[in-house]
PDB file as gemmi writes it, atoms N, CA and C in Angstrom:
CRYST1    1.000    1.000    1.000  90.00  90.00  90.00 P 1                      
ATOM      1  N   MET A   1     173.447  90.739  -9.488  1.00  0.00           N  
ATOM      2  CA  MET A   1     172.784  90.432  -8.233  1.00  0.00           C  
ATOM      3  C   MET A   1     173.832  90.323  -7.133  1.00  0.00           C  
ATOM      4  N   ASP A   2     173.520  90.844  -5.997  1.00  0.00           N  
ATOM      5  CA  ASP A   2     174.414  90.738  -4.859  1.00  0.00           C  
ATOM      6  C   ASP A   2     174.155  89.413  -4.155  1.00  0.00           C  
ATOM      7  N   LYS A   3     175.206  88.798  -3.621  1.00  0.00           N  
ATOM      8  CA  LYS A   3     175.040  87.496  -2.979  1.00  0.00           C  
ATOM      9  C   LYS A   3     174.043  87.549  -1.837  1.00  0.00           C  
ATOM     10  N   TYR A   4     173.866  88.706  -1.221  1.00  0.00           N  
ATOM     11  CA  TYR A   4     172.953  88.827  -0.085  1.00  0.00           C  
ATOM     12  C   TYR A   4     171.506  88.950  -0.534  1.00  0.00           C  
ATOM     13  N   ASP A   5     171.283  89.122  -1.823  1.00  0.00           N  
ATOM     14  CA  ASP A   5     169.929  89.215  -2.351  1.00  0.00           C  
ATOM     15  C   ASP A   5     169.400  87.853  -2.802  1.00  0.00           C  
ATOM     16  N   ILE A   6     170.193  86.810  -2.627  1.00  0.00           N  
ATOM     17  CA  ILE A   6     169.819  85.492  -3.121  1.00  0.00           C  
ATOM     18  C   ILE A   6     169.817  84.492  -1.973  1.00  0.00           C  
ATOM     19  N   ASP A   7     168.784  83.656  -1.937  1.00  0.00           N  
ATOM     20  CA  ASP A   7     168.714  82.600  -0.930  1.00  0.00           C  
ATOM     21  C   ASP A   7     169.521  81.408  -1.452  1.00  0.00           C  
ATOM     22  N   LEU A   8     170.830  81.479  -1.251  1.00  0.00           N  
ATOM     23  CA  LEU A   8     171.730  80.447  -1.769  1.00  0.00           C  
ATOM     24  C   LEU A   8     171.478  79.094  -1.116  1.00  0.00           C  
ATOM     25  N   ALA A   9     171.094  79.097   0.142  1.00  0.00           N  
ATOM     26  CA  ALA A   9     170.801  77.830   0.833  1.00  0.00           C  
ATOM     27  C   ALA A   9     169.637  77.113   0.149  1.00  0.00           C  
ATOM     28  N   GLU A  10     168.646  77.868  -0.283  1.00  0.00           N  
ATOM     29  CA  GLU A  10     167.504  77.266  -0.976  1.00  0.00           C  
ATOM     30  C   GLU A  10     167.933  76.677  -2.322  1.00  0.00           C  
ATOM     31  N   LEU A  11     168.795  77.372  -3.037  1.00  0.00           N  
ATOM     32  CA  LEU A  11     169.287  76.831  -4.303  1.00  0.00           C  
ATOM     33  C   LEU A  11     170.048  75.527  -4.073  1.00  0.00           C  
ATOM     34  N   ARG A  12     170.922  75.521  -3.089  1.00  0.00           N  
ATOM     35  CA  ARG A  12     171.687  74.295  -2.798  1.00  0.00           C  
ATOM     36  C   ARG A  12     170.762  73.168  -2.359  1.00  0.00           C  
ATOM     37  N   SER A  13     169.734  73.503  -1.584  1.00  0.00           N  
ATOM     38  CA  SER A  13     168.766  72.509  -1.128  1.00  0.00           C  
ATOM     39  C   SER A  13     168.011  71.888  -2.313  1.00  0.00           C  
ATOM     40  N   ARG A  14     167.642  72.699  -3.266  1.00  0.00           N  
ATOM     41  CA  ARG A  14     166.922  72.203  -4.444  1.00  0.00           C  
ATOM     42  C   ARG A  14     167.782  71.248  -5.257  1.00  0.00           C  
ATOM     43  N   ILE A  15     169.068  71.548  -5.346  1.00  0.00           N  
ATOM     44  CA  ILE A  15     169.975  70.668  -6.077  1.00  0.00           C  
ATOM     45  C   ILE A  15     169.931  69.271  -5.460  1.00  0.00           C  
ATOM     46  N   VAL A  16     170.018  69.226  -4.147  1.00  0.00           N  
ATOM     47  CA  VAL A  16     169.990  67.939  -3.430  1.00  0.00           C  
ATOM     48  C   VAL A  16     168.645  67.251  -3.619  1.00  0.00           C  
ATOM     49  N   LYS A  17     167.549  67.992  -3.445  1.00  0.00           N  
ATOM     50  CA  LYS A  17     166.207  67.415  -3.571  1.00  0.00           C  
ATOM     51  C   LYS A  17     165.972  66.797  -4.942  1.00  0.00           C  
ATOM     52  N   LEU A  18     166.555  67.413  -5.965  1.00  0.00           N  
ATOM     53  CA  LEU A  18     166.374  66.903  -7.325  1.00  0.00           C  
ATOM     54  C   LEU A  18     167.391  65.831  -7.694  1.00  0.00           C  
ATOM     55  N   GLY A  19     168.284  65.519  -6.766  1.00  0.00           N  
ATOM     56  CA  GLY A  19     169.273  64.480  -7.017  1.00  0.00           C  
ATOM     57  C   GLY A  19     170.354  64.895  -7.998  1.00  0.00           C  
ATOM     58  N   LYS A  20     170.538  66.201  -8.126  1.00  0.00           N  
ATOM     59  CA  LYS A  20     171.576  66.702  -9.033  1.00  0.00           C  
ATOM     60  C   LYS A  20     172.837  66.996  -8.235  1.00  0.00           C  
ATOM     61  N   THR A  21     173.914  67.150  -8.936  1.00  0.00           N  
ATOM     62  CA  THR A  21     175.170  67.532  -8.297  1.00  0.00           C  
ATOM     63  C   THR A  21     175.677  68.820  -8.930  1.00  0.00           C  
ATOM     64  N   GLN A  22     176.597  69.464  -8.238  1.00  0.00           N  
ATOM     65  CA  GLN A  22     177.215  70.655  -8.809  1.00  0.00           C  
ATOM     66  C   GLN A  22     177.968  70.293 -10.087  1.00  0.00           C  
ATOM     67  N   LYS A  23     178.524  69.093 -10.115  1.00  0.00           N  
ATOM     68  CA  LYS A  23     179.229  68.617 -11.309  1.00  0.00           C  
ATOM     69  C   LYS A  23     178.266  68.514 -12.497  1.00  0.00           C  
ATOM     70  N   ASP A  24     177.050  67.992 -12.231  1.00  0.00           N  
ATOM     71  CA  ASP A  24     176.025  67.902 -13.282  1.00  0.00           C  
ATOM     72  C   ASP A  24     175.710  69.292 -13.838  1.00  0.00           C  
ATOM     73  N   LEU A  25     175.538  70.241 -12.930  1.00  0.00           N  
ATOM     74  CA  LEU A  25     175.181  71.601 -13.333  1.00  0.00           C  
ATOM     75  C   LEU A  25     176.313  72.259 -14.119  1.00  0.00           C  
ATOM     76  N   ALA A  26     177.544  72.025 -13.683  1.00  0.00           N  
ATOM     77  CA  ALA A  26     178.697  72.600 -14.380  1.00  0.00           C  
ATOM     78  C   ALA A  26     178.774  72.079 -15.811  1.00  0.00           C  
ATOM     79  N   LYS A  27     178.562  70.782 -15.962  1.00  0.00           N  
ATOM     80  CA  LYS A  27     178.608  70.174 -17.295  1.00  0.00           C  
ATOM     81  C   LYS A  27     177.516  70.761 -18.186  1.00  0.00           C  
ATOM     82  N   LYS A  28     176.314  70.880 -17.623  1.00  0.00           N  
ATOM     83  CA  LYS A  28     175.170  71.412 -18.379  1.00  0.00           C  
ATOM     84  C   LYS A  28     175.395  72.878 -18.768  1.00  0.00           C  
ATOM     85  N   LYS A  29     175.993  73.644 -17.858  1.00  0.00           N  
ATOM     86  CA  LYS A  29     176.226  75.082 -18.092  1.00  0.00           C  
ATOM     87  C   LYS A  29     177.472  75.323 -18.938  1.00  0.00           C  
ATOM     88  N   GLY A  30     178.341  74.321 -19.027  1.00  0.00           N  
ATOM     89  CA  GLY A  30     179.562  74.493 -19.806  1.00  0.00           C  
ATOM     90  C   GLY A  30     180.608  75.314 -19.074  1.00  0.00           C  
ATOM     91  N   CYS A  31     180.676  75.119 -17.761  1.00  0.00           N  
ATOM     92  CA  CYS A  31     181.665  75.829 -16.958  1.00  0.00           C  
ATOM     93  C   CYS A  31     182.313  74.839 -15.998  1.00  0.00           C  
ATOM     94  N   THR A  32     183.197  75.331 -15.169  1.00  0.00           N  
ATOM     95  CA  THR A  32     183.879  74.435 -14.239  1.00  0.00           C  
ATOM     96  C   THR A  32     183.040  74.194 -12.989  1.00  0.00           C  
ATOM     97  N   LEU A  33     183.342  73.108 -12.324  1.00  0.00           N  
ATOM     98  CA  LEU A  33     182.713  72.805 -11.041  1.00  0.00           C  
ATOM     99  C   LEU A  33     183.003  73.927 -10.050  1.00  0.00           C  
ATOM    100  N   ASN A  34     184.209  74.453 -10.091  1.00  0.00           N  
ATOM    101  CA  ASN A  34     184.605  75.546  -9.211  1.00  0.00           C  
ATOM    102  C   ASN A  34     183.705  76.771  -9.406  1.00  0.00           C  
ATOM    103  N   THR A  35     183.363  77.075 -10.650  1.00  0.00           N  
ATOM    104  CA  THR A  35     182.486  78.225 -10.921  1.00  0.00           C  
ATOM    105  C   THR A  35     181.117  78.021 -10.298  1.00  0.00           C  
ATOM    106  N   ILE A  36     180.536  76.847 -10.479  1.00  0.00           N  
ATOM    107  CA  ILE A  36     179.222  76.554  -9.889  1.00  0.00           C  
ATOM    108  C   ILE A  36     179.298  76.662  -8.370  1.00  0.00           C  
ATOM    109  N   ASN A  37     180.334  76.074  -7.790  1.00  0.00           N  
ATOM    110  CA  ASN A  37     180.494  76.112  -6.338  1.00  0.00           C  
ATOM    111  C   ASN A  37     180.615  77.543  -5.840  1.00  0.00           C  
ATOM    112  N   ARG A  38     181.377  78.348  -6.533  1.00  0.00           N  
ATOM    113  CA  ARG A  38     181.557  79.748  -6.118  1.00  0.00           C  
ATOM    114  C   ARG A  38     180.259  80.539  -6.261  1.00  0.00           C  
ATOM    115  N   LEU A  39     179.476  80.260  -7.301  1.00  0.00           N  
ATOM    116  CA  LEU A  39     178.168  80.911  -7.456  1.00  0.00           C  
ATOM    117  C   LEU A  39     177.236  80.539  -6.307  1.00  0.00           C  
ATOM    118  N   LEU A  40     177.212  79.255  -5.970  1.00  0.00           N  
ATOM    119  CA  LEU A  40     176.288  78.756  -4.947  1.00  0.00           C  
ATOM    120  C   LEU A  40     176.713  79.087  -3.514  1.00  0.00           C  
ATOM    121  N   HIS A  41     177.905  79.634  -3.366  1.00  0.00           N  
ATOM    122  CA  HIS A  41     178.366  80.047  -2.040  1.00  0.00           C  
ATOM    123  C   HIS A  41     178.629  81.549  -1.954  1.00  0.00           C  
ATOM    124  N   GLY A  42     178.182  82.283  -2.984  1.00  0.00           N  
ATOM    125  CA  GLY A  42     178.278  83.736  -2.953  1.00  0.00           C  
ATOM    126  C   GLY A  42     179.680  84.284  -3.091  1.00  0.00           C  
ATOM    127  N   LYS A  43     180.582  83.500  -3.627  1.00  0.00           N  
ATOM    128  CA  LYS A  43     181.968  83.955  -3.786  1.00  0.00           C  
ATOM    129  C   LYS A  43     182.136  84.819  -5.034  1.00  0.00           C  
ATOM    130  N   ILE A  44     181.262  84.602  -6.021  1.00  0.00           N  
ATOM    131  CA  ILE A  44     181.242  85.451  -7.207  1.00  0.00           C  
ATOM    132  C   ILE A  44     179.803  85.873  -7.456  1.00  0.00           C  
ATOM    133  N   LYS A  45     179.651  87.015  -8.096  1.00  0.00           N  
ATOM    134  CA  LYS A  45     178.309  87.538  -8.354  1.00  0.00           C  
ATOM    135  C   LYS A  45     177.583  86.694  -9.387  1.00  0.00           C  
ATOM    136  N   MET A  46     176.296  86.509  -9.134  1.00  0.00           N  
ATOM    137  CA  MET A  46     175.456  85.758 -10.047  1.00  0.00           C  
ATOM    138  C   MET A  46     174.820  86.728 -11.031  1.00  0.00           C  
ATOM    139  N   THR A  47     174.897  86.401 -12.308  1.00  0.00           N  
ATOM    140  CA  THR A  47     174.275  87.225 -13.339  1.00  0.00           C  
ATOM    141  C   THR A  47     172.819  86.799 -13.538  1.00  0.00           C  
ATOM    142  N   ILE A  48     172.101  87.569 -14.290  1.00  0.00           N  
ATOM    143  CA  ILE A  48     170.726  87.198 -14.623  1.00  0.00           C  
ATOM    144  C   ILE A  48     170.725  85.889 -15.415  1.00  0.00           C  
ATOM    145  N   GLU A  49     171.704  85.735 -16.297  1.00  0.00           N  
ATOM    146  CA  GLU A  49     171.808  84.500 -17.076  1.00  0.00           C  
ATOM    147  C   GLU A  49     172.034  83.302 -16.152  1.00  0.00           C  
ATOM    148  N   ASP A  50     172.858  83.485 -15.110  1.00  0.00           N  
ATOM    149  CA  ASP A  50     173.079  82.409 -14.139  1.00  0.00           C  
ATOM    150  C   ASP A  50     171.777  82.067 -13.426  1.00  0.00           C  
ATOM    151  N   ALA A  51     171.052  83.090 -12.993  1.00  0.00           N  
ATOM    152  CA  ALA A  51     169.786  82.871 -12.290  1.00  0.00           C  
ATOM    153  C   ALA A  51     168.794  82.119 -13.174  1.00  0.00           C  
ATOM    154  N   LEU A  52     168.711  82.502 -14.439  1.00  0.00           N  
ATOM    155  CA  LEU A  52     167.807  81.818 -15.373  1.00  0.00           C  
ATOM    156  C   LEU A  52     168.229  80.363 -15.581  1.00  0.00           C  
ATOM    157  N   PHE A  53     169.529  80.129 -15.650  1.00  0.00           N  
ATOM    158  CA  PHE A  53     170.031  78.762 -15.771  1.00  0.00           C  
ATOM    159  C   PHE A  53     169.573  77.925 -14.580  1.00  0.00           C  
ATOM    160  N   PHE A  54     169.779  78.448 -13.353  1.00  0.00           N  
ATOM    161  CA  PHE A  54     169.377  77.700 -12.163  1.00  0.00           C  
ATOM    162  C   PHE A  54     167.862  77.494 -12.126  1.00  0.00           C  
ATOM    163  N   CYS A  55     167.098  78.491 -12.532  1.00  0.00           N  
ATOM    164  CA  CYS A  55     165.636  78.329 -12.567  1.00  0.00           C  
ATOM    165  C   CYS A  55     165.246  77.176 -13.481  1.00  0.00           C  
ATOM    166  N   ASN A  56     165.832  77.130 -14.654  1.00  0.00           N  
ATOM    167  CA  ASN A  56     165.502  76.065 -15.604  1.00  0.00           C  
ATOM    168  C   ASN A  56     165.945  74.703 -15.087  1.00  0.00           C  
ATOM    169  N   GLU A  57     167.165  74.610 -14.617  1.00  0.00           N  
ATOM    170  CA  GLU A  57     167.709  73.327 -14.179  1.00  0.00           C  
ATOM    171  C   GLU A  57     167.080  72.813 -12.889  1.00  0.00           C  
ATOM    172  N   LEU A  58     166.624  73.747 -12.034  1.00  0.00           N  
ATOM    173  CA  LEU A  58     166.068  73.354 -10.734  1.00  0.00           C  
ATOM    174  C   LEU A  58     164.544  73.449 -10.714  1.00  0.00           C  
ATOM    175  N   HIS A  59     163.955  73.592 -11.899  1.00  0.00           N  
ATOM    176  CA  HIS A  59     162.496  73.607 -12.063  1.00  0.00           C  
ATOM    177  C   HIS A  59     161.830  74.681 -11.213  1.00  0.00           C  
ATOM    178  N   ILE A  60     162.389  75.862 -11.233  1.00  0.00           N  
ATOM    179  CA  ILE A  60     161.810  77.001 -10.510  1.00  0.00           C  
ATOM    180  C   ILE A  60     161.076  77.826 -11.562  1.00  0.00           C  
ATOM    181  N   TYR A  61     159.780  77.576 -11.693  1.00  0.00           N  
ATOM    182  CA  TYR A  61     159.003  78.205 -12.754  1.00  0.00           C  
ATOM    183  C   TYR A  61     158.032  79.261 -12.230  1.00  0.00           C  
ATOM    184  N   ASN A  62     157.575  79.106 -11.018  1.00  0.00           N  
ATOM    185  CA  ASN A  62     156.610  80.032 -10.432  1.00  0.00           C  
ATOM    186  C   ASN A  62     157.285  81.380 -10.147  1.00  0.00           C  
ATOM    187  N   GLU A  63     156.673  82.473 -10.605  1.00  0.00           N  
ATOM    188  CA  GLU A  63     157.270  83.799 -10.461  1.00  0.00           C  
ATOM    189  C   GLU A  63     157.487  84.195  -9.000  1.00  0.00           C  
ATOM    190  N   LYS A  64     156.523  83.897  -8.161  1.00  0.00           N  
ATOM    191  CA  LYS A  64     156.669  84.252  -6.747  1.00  0.00           C  
ATOM    192  C   LYS A  64     157.804  83.449  -6.110  1.00  0.00           C  
ATOM    193  N   GLU A  65     157.924  82.199  -6.496  1.00  0.00           N  
ATOM    194  CA  GLU A  65     158.995  81.355  -5.989  1.00  0.00           C  
ATOM    195  C   GLU A  65     160.363  81.894  -6.439  1.00  0.00           C  
ATOM    196  N   LYS A  66     160.442  82.332  -7.698  1.00  0.00           N  
ATOM    197  CA  LYS A  66     161.681  82.941  -8.192  1.00  0.00           C  
ATOM    198  C   LYS A  66     162.055  84.158  -7.354  1.00  0.00           C  
ATOM    199  N   CYS A  67     161.061  84.988  -7.069  1.00  0.00           N  
ATOM    200  CA  CYS A  67     161.317  86.190  -6.273  1.00  0.00           C  
ATOM    201  C   CYS A  67     161.777  85.839  -4.867  1.00  0.00           C  
ATOM    202  N   LYS A  68     161.171  84.834  -4.264  1.00  0.00           N  
ATOM    203  CA  LYS A  68     161.566  84.453  -2.906  1.00  0.00           C  
ATOM    204  C   LYS A  68     163.008  83.971  -2.844  1.00  0.00           C  
ATOM    205  N   ILE A  69     163.478  83.353  -3.922  1.00  0.00           N  
ATOM    206  CA  ILE A  69     164.858  82.860  -3.939  1.00  0.00           C  
ATOM    207  C   ILE A  69     165.837  83.955  -4.346  1.00  0.00           C  
ATOM    208  N   PHE A  70     165.514  84.671  -5.405  1.00  0.00           N  
ATOM    209  CA  PHE A  70     166.475  85.621  -5.957  1.00  0.00           C  
ATOM    210  C   PHE A  70     166.324  87.046  -5.437  1.00  0.00           C  
ATOM    211  N   LEU A  71     165.205  87.361  -4.816  1.00  0.00           N  
ATOM    212  CA  LEU A  71     164.979  88.689  -4.236  1.00  0.00           C  
ATOM    213  C   LEU A  71     164.277  88.560  -2.884  1.00  0.00           C  
ATOM    214  N   PRO A  72     164.834  87.806  -1.942  1.00  0.00           N  
ATOM    215  CA  PRO A  72     164.103  87.508  -0.706  1.00  0.00           C  
ATOM    216  C   PRO A  72     163.676  88.740   0.089  1.00  0.00           C  
ATOM    217  N   ASP A  73     164.517  89.751   0.200  1.00  0.00           N  
ATOM    218  CA  ASP A  73     164.139  90.943   0.952  1.00  0.00           C  
ATOM    219  C   ASP A  73     163.001  91.685   0.276  1.00  0.00           C  
ATOM    220  N   SER A  74     163.071  91.816  -1.042  1.00  0.00           N  
ATOM    221  CA  SER A  74     162.018  92.489  -1.794  1.00  0.00           C  
ATOM    222  C   SER A  74     160.707  91.730  -1.697  1.00  0.00           C  
ATOM    223  N   THR A  75     160.781  90.411  -1.744  1.00  0.00           N  
ATOM    224  CA  THR A  75     159.577  89.586  -1.695  1.00  0.00           C  
ATOM    225  C   THR A  75     158.882  89.732  -0.355  1.00  0.00           C  
ATOM    226  N   LEU A  76     159.645  89.755   0.732  1.00  0.00           N  
ATOM    227  CA  LEU A  76     159.040  89.907   2.048  1.00  0.00           C  
ATOM    228  C   LEU A  76     158.313  91.235   2.150  1.00  0.00           C  
ATOM    229  N   LYS A  77     158.930  92.293   1.645  1.00  0.00           N  
ATOM    230  CA  LYS A  77     158.288  93.610   1.658  1.00  0.00           C  
ATOM    231  C   LYS A  77     157.029  93.584   0.807  1.00  0.00           C  
ATOM    232  N   TRP A  78     157.121  92.940  -0.372  1.00  0.00           N  
ATOM    233  CA  TRP A  78     155.986  92.870  -1.275  1.00  0.00           C  
ATOM    234  C   TRP A  78     154.842  92.100  -0.624  1.00  0.00           C  
ATOM    235  N   ASP A  79     155.148  90.975   0.014  1.00  0.00           N  
ATOM    236  CA  ASP A  79     154.119  90.173   0.675  1.00  0.00           C  
ATOM    237  C   ASP A  79     153.436  90.956   1.780  1.00  0.00           C  
ATOM    238  N   LYS A  80     154.202  91.672   2.588  1.00  0.00           N  
ATOM    239  CA  LYS A  80     153.616  92.454   3.679  1.00  0.00           C  
ATOM    240  C   LYS A  80     152.710  93.544   3.129  1.00  0.00           C  
ATOM    241  N   GLU A  81     153.148  94.220   2.073  1.00  0.00           N  
ATOM    242  CA  GLU A  81     152.355  95.287   1.480  1.00  0.00           C  
ATOM    243  C   GLU A  81     151.068  94.728   0.888  1.00  0.00           C  
ATOM    244  N   ASN A  82     151.150  93.590   0.198  1.00  0.00           N  
ATOM    245  CA  ASN A  82     149.956  92.971  -0.369  1.00  0.00           C  
ATOM    246  C   ASN A  82     148.999  92.519   0.727  1.00  0.00           C  
ATOM    247  N   ASP A  83     149.518  92.004   1.834  1.00  0.00           N  
ATOM    248  CA  ASP A  83     148.678  91.598   2.957  1.00  0.00           C  
ATOM    249  C   ASP A  83     147.906  92.791   3.508  1.00  0.00           C  
ATOM    250  N   LYS A  84     148.583  93.925   3.627  1.00  0.00           N  
ATOM    251  CA  LYS A  84     147.924  95.135   4.125  1.00  0.00           C  
ATOM    252  C   LYS A  84     146.798  95.557   3.182  1.00  0.00           C  
ATOM    253  N   GLN A  85     147.090  95.565   1.877  1.00  0.00           N  
ATOM    254  CA  GLN A  85     146.086  95.964   0.897  1.00  0.00           C  
ATOM    255  C   GLN A  85     144.922  94.987   0.877  1.00  0.00           C  
ATOM    256  N   HIS A  86     145.209  93.702   1.008  1.00  0.00           N  
ATOM    257  CA  HIS A  86     144.168  92.676   1.011  1.00  0.00           C  
ATOM    258  C   HIS A  86     143.244  92.851   2.220  1.00  0.00           C  
ATOM    259  N   LYS A  87     143.818  93.150   3.381  1.00  0.00           N  
ATOM    260  CA  LYS A  87     143.020  93.354   4.588  1.00  0.00           C  
ATOM    261  C   LYS A  87     142.123  94.574   4.430  1.00  0.00           C  
ATOM    262  N   LYS A  88     142.648  95.646   3.822  1.00  0.00           N  
ATOM    263  CA  LYS A  88     141.863  96.866   3.620  1.00  0.00           C  
ATOM    264  C   LYS A  88     140.657  96.587   2.720  1.00  0.00           C  
ATOM    265  N   ARG A  89     140.846  95.764   1.701  1.00  0.00           N  
ATOM    266  CA  ARG A  89     139.757  95.443   0.768  1.00  0.00           C  
ATOM    267  C   ARG A  89     138.642  94.667   1.461  1.00  0.00           C  
ATOM    268  N   LYS A  90     139.024  93.824   2.429  1.00  0.00           N  
ATOM    269  CA  LYS A  90     138.044  93.024   3.146  1.00  0.00           C  
ATOM    270  C   LYS A  90     137.190  93.891   4.076  1.00  0.00           C  
ATOM    271  N   GLU A  91     137.740  94.997   4.530  1.00  0.00           N  
ATOM    272  CA  GLU A  91     137.036  95.843   5.512  1.00  0.00           C  
ATOM    273  C   GLU A  91     135.928  96.644   4.899  1.00  0.00           C  
TER     274      GLU A  91                                                      
END                                                                             
């Protein structure tokens, strides 16, 4: 995943909302605090395994919510296309 395809601010916000720290996440993931920090600031590429880890730890279970965080540009396009199709069905 490219850092620009991920809403990193939303991930960092969720960490705070849940009262977790980057240190907590590093311990749980079995990596260094530096690695977590670099992932959350787009300094290193996030793998699918990393994304799944954050989803589990940050309680991101809804598929649409996952897409909005990890594929924000794609999700916006998908939402617009679905809105168009939904309007056509109503007509």
